[in-house]
N, C-alpha and C positions, 0 to 999 in steps of 0.2 A: 504493500499499499504506499502511496506517495500523497503527501498532504502539504500544500502550500497556502500561504496568505497572498491574496490578490488585492492590492491597494493601489492608490493613485490620488491625484489632485490633492496633494498635502499642502501646496501653496506656502511653503515655508517662507517667512519674510513678509507676509502680507500684513501691512500696517492698517487693518480695517478700521474705518471710522477715525483714522488718524490716531489710533490709540496703541501706545507701546504694550498694553496688557493684551490687546487682541493679537498684536504680533507674537507675543509670546505663546498665546493659545494655539497658534498653528504648529509651532515647534513642539509643544507639549502633546498635541494629538499624534504627531509622528512618532514621538518617543513611546506613547502608549501602544502603538501598533508593534513597535519593537519589543517592548516589554511582554506583550501577548505572545509574540513569536517565539521569544525564549521560554516563557512559562509553559506554552504548549508543545515546545520542542518540534516545530514544523520543520519541514525539509527545505524550505526556501521561502524568502519574501520577494514577491514579484510586483515591481512598481510600473504602473502604466502611464507614466508622464506627469509633467508639472510638479516635479519635486519642490522646486522653488517657484515663487510667484512670478518673478522676472528674471531676466538674464544677468541682473547685477545686484545679487543678494549681498547684504552688508555682512561684515566679518563675523559678528556674533552668530548670525543665522548659519553661515558656513561651519563655524566651530561647533555649534550644537549638532548640526547634522552629521559631521565627521565623528563626534563622540558616540551618537547613536549607532552609526554604521559599525564603528570599532566594537560596540557591544556585540552586534550580530556576528562580526567576524571572529570574536573571541569565543563565541558559542558554536562556532562552525556552521553557521546558517548563512547561505549565500544570499546576496542582494542582487536580483537581476532587474534591469530596467531600461526603459526607452526614453527618448526626448520629447517632452510636450511643446506645445505652441507658446506657452508663456516664458519658457526658459531657453528657447532656441537661441543659438549664437551663431554667427557666420563662420567663425573659425572653430577651435576645440570646444567641446561641451564641458560642462562641469562633471559629468559621468565619466569623461576621458580621464579628468584629474583623479577622481576617486578610484577608477580602475588602476591607475598607475600606483596609487597607494595600496592597492590590494583590498579594497573595500567593497567594490561592486563589479558587476559584469554587465557591459552595455551589449544588449541583444541586437543580433543582426540576422543575416542571411545564413549563416552557419549555425547549427544546433548547439545549445547548451543543455546537456542531459542532467536531469536531477531525478534519480530514481527511476520511474517508468515513463517519465515525460521529457520530451525533447522540446525545449523552448526556443522560439525564434522572436525576431523584434522588427517592427516597422516604426520609425520615428514619425512625428506629425509631418505631413507634406501639405503645402498650400493647394487649394482646389485647382488652381490653374495648372499645376504641374502633374495632376494625378492621370491624365489620359495617357501620358507616356509612361506611366509606371509599368514595370514588368515584375510580376510577383514570382521571382525566381529564388528558391530556397533550396539548400543543400539537403537532400534526404539522408536519413540514418536508419541502420538497424540496430542501433543500441537501446532504442526505447519503443515500447508498443504504442504510445500515444504522442500526440504532437499538439503544441499550443502556441498560438501567435499572439504576441503582446503588441498593442498599438494605442495610438492617441489620436482621436478624432471623433467626428459625429457620424456614426455609421447607421445604415438602415438595419433593422426596420424600426429604429427608435426615433423619438421626437427630434425635430430640427435636423434631420440627417441630410448630409450632403455628400456621403461617401457610399459607392455601390459595393455593398458587401457581397453580393451574389457574384459579381465579377472576380473580386478578390478570391473567393472559395474555388470558382470554377477555373481560373487562370493559374493559380498557385500550383508550383511543382511539388508541393507537399500536401497531403490530405489531413487537414486539421481537425482535431477533436473538439478544440475549443478556442474561442478568440476572446481574449482577456483585455478589455478596454478601459482607457480613461478619457476625459474631457467632458462628458456629460455627468454632472454632479449628483444626478438622481440614479440610484442603483436600479438595475433591471437585468432581465434575463429572457432570452428568446431562443428558439431553435430554428435554424435555417440550414437547409440541404444536409440535415443529420449532423449538424455542428451546433454546439452551444455558443452563443454570442452573449456576452454579459458585461455590463458596467458594474464597477464596485461602488460608485459614488465617492464623494469627497469625505475627508476625515475631519473637517470643520466647516461650519456654515460660512460660505463666502458671499452669501446675500440673504437679505430678509425673507426671500421667496422659499428658502431651503428649510422647511419646517420639520421635516422627518429627521429621526436620530440619524446622526452620522456613523459610518461604520466601514466595514470592508468585507471581502468575500473569503470564504475558505473553499479552495478547490481540492477535491479528493478523488484519487484514481484507485479503484479497488474493483477490477472487473467491468467498471463503468465509470463515467465521469459524473460526479455530483457537486453541485455548487450550493453552498449555504451562506448565510448572511450573519454576521455578528456586529453589534454596536460598539463604538469606541467609548469606553467608560470615562466619566469625569470630564467631559468637554464643558466649555462654558455654557451655563444655562441662558437659553433664549426665552424670554417671557413675552408671548404673543397676546396682546390685549385687544380683542376685537369688540368694536362699540357699534350698535345699531341705533343711531339717534332718532327719536320720535320728533314730531313737530313741536317746537317751543324748547327742545333741549339743546344744550350747547357745551361750553367748556367745563361748567360745573359737574355735568353728568360724566363727562369723560374722565375728569379728575377723580370722581367717585369710584368709577370702574378701576382705575389704576390702583386705588387705595385697597382694593380686594385682593391684590396679588402680592406675594413675598417677592420683591424685586431686589433683594440684596445681592450685590455683585453680578447682577444679570445684565444682559443686553435687552432692552425693553423696547419692543416694537409695537406701537399703537396704531390700529387701522380703523379708520373711521367710514361709516357707510350710512345710508339711510337719509332722513330729512334733517330737521333741526336747524339751529343757528350756526353761523360761522364759528369756528373754533381757533383759539390762539395757541398754536403749537408750543411756543416757548413757555407758557404757563404750565402746560401738560409735562413737558421734558423736565422743567425745573423741579416739579413735584416728585417726578420719579428718582432723579438724582439725589434730591434731599432725603428720599427714603432709602438710599443705599444703592441705587442702580449704578452700574458702570458706565452705561451709555443708554440714552433714551432718544427714540425718533418717533415722530408722528407722520402718518401717511393719511391724508384726507383725500379719499376716493369719490367724494361726492361732486356732483356737478351743481353749483349754487346758482339758482336762478336770479337774474337781476331784473330790475324794473324795465330798463331799456330792451325793447324787442330787436335784438340784432341777429341777423342771419349771415353766418360767415362760413364759406366753403374753402377748402384748400386742395390743391392738386398733390398727387403723391410725388414728394421730392425725389425718391428714387427713380421713378418712371422718367421724370424730367431730366435727371442726370443721365440715365441710360440713353435717352434719346439724343441728348446733346453729344455724347461720346460717340454715338453712331455717325452723326453729322461730321465730326471731326475726322473720322476715318483713322483712328489711332494705330500706331505701329504695334507689333506684337509685344515688343519691350514695354511700351506705354500701357498697355492692356494688363500686363502682369502687375506693373506698379500700381496701377488704378485698383485692382482687386486687393492688393496689400493693404492700401491706404484706406479704401472706403468699404470694402465688403468683408475681407477674410477676418478670421478670429486671431490675428496677431496682436499681441499686447501693445498698448501705447508706447511703453518704453523700448519696445523692440522694432517699432516701424522703420526708424532711420537706417539701422543696421541691415534690416531684411531688404530694403529697397536698394541699399548700396550693393548687397550681395547680388540682387537680380540684375543690376546694371553691369556688374563685373561679368557675371555669367553670360549675359547677352553680348557684351563687348568681345568676349572670347570666341563667340559663334561667328562674329563678323558683323558688318554694318547693315547687312539686310535686315536684321532684327529690329533696327531703328527707322526702316523706311515705312511710310504710311500704308495703310491697306489698299488705298486707291490713290496713288501719287498724282495721277493726271486731273482727276476729279476733285479729290478731297483736300489735296494740300494747300493750294492758294486760298480756297474758300475757307478752309479752317483757319488759316492764319489771319486772313482779313477779317473774319467774324470775330475771332478772339480778340483781336486789336481793338474792336469797337465795343466790346462787352463792358458792362459796369463793373468796378471792384466790388460791388455789394454781392455778386455771386461767388460763393466761397469755392464752388467746385472748378470755376473757370479762372480763379485768381492765378496770375502768374503767366498765362499764355499770351505770347506775342507773335509778331511775324518773323522772328528769328534774326532780326537785324543787330541785336546787341546781346548775343548769347553769353559773351564773357562776362558783361557786367551783371547780367541776370543770375548767372551761376555763382558769382561772388555773393550776391544778395542772398541767394538760398543757402550757401555755406554759413553766412552770418546768422541767418535764421535758425539753422540747425544747432549752432553753438549755444544759442539762447535756449533752444529746446531741451538740452540736455538737463537743464535746471528745472524745466516744467514738462511733465509727461504729456500734458494735453497738448502742448506745442509741437511735440514730435509728429503728430499726424499732419498738422499744417505744413510743417517743414517737408515731410515726405510728398505732400500734395504739389508743392512748389517744385521739387526735384522731378516729380512725375510730369508735370506740365512742361517744364524746361526741356526735358528729354525729348518729348513729342514735338515741341516747337522745333528742335534741331533737326527732326526728321522731316520737316516741312519747308525747307529752304526753297526759295524760288530761283536760286541762281542755277547756272548750268550743272550738269550732273557732276562734273568733276570737282567743282568748287563745293558742291553739296556735300560730297563725300568727304573731302579734306576738312571743312568746317565741323561735320558731325564728329569725325574722329578727334579733333582737337578738344571739342566740348566734353566728349566722353573721358578723354585722358585727364582733363583738368578736373572733372568730377571725381575720378577716382583717386 
């Protein structure tokens, strides 16, 4: 019999609500998994990505993680893992460092055999790069069962954007289980005679994650069985749901909060129904005075106003997609757009991911920076972009390409500032994205266009 812990989405280093206590909670939850593994004497701990919350964890988070991994190593329990989207780096990953220290094994296309199971790994891959994926894995006769560990939103679960059936049918290894991370809600489904399962997160990364946090235990003994176990002693979340009747307001909400023991808890107050407007600060102050670590009020009501105003909004995503089609973006620009606007890359990782994409495309040649329809879209896109208002954030930074060196310098300046503020990373990457596309729409002769584009790419890199 082989028994392993399947965990993931530990998000060590996440300073949720800007709270140092919450940051420690995420490390403590990971430590609890390690303690359980040692107490239960499992054969391995398998981590399905997002060990860290981002690619730049602070030193205390790294030290705490190394200490926990050393405990597993001292107990002869291997730690097998893949890289998630939050922690992805362009160069070496943190798992590579831990592997050099003899503390982890980074899973890949070659098998890592533990007992009766051969484990393989697939790191997070952006959606734009998945069509070219080849699911080639090295078969082995050393184990009777095979499991793939990966990170992403796989079918048939909610919000899926990864074709699980294609993975299973095209893989060179027949998997008995696919052990996943990324979706913080646990779940288990059977597809093509293969168990596909999420372990869920070990701490609540958002107020919507109301269920107990935990991990999976995967057991192989004539068949594959997957059970669920909660992580003990995680931070208490106190969910106070208030349905206000007509005439009720702040006093009623405060009364409901007083009915709960909120000592050291994160208090999430959700207001629905009718009633009067509520002052969130008054409710949050009450909870903190009663001993809560953090308090937040979410008022989900639509408050009616005396003025009868009818307002409708177009879908901004549809508008952006239509605009991008009109621009005839190059393949490189489309990849960058997905990274900045649509994919699940963490804000703090956007700049490095965009830079990596540009480097890869540059290695492929300048054809990747040519527009989708050079004759029809190039000049029209540049002229149209030059006349757009700066109020449109998705078109900001696009010009006719007449001053690419100056614009590139501006983009670099913006990226330096973005290192201090993670929100600005996305705006920085958008500027780089648009500049790269503008370079591919030069209206000069072909030779000059190629030279200018090469110069711009080299300066960006």
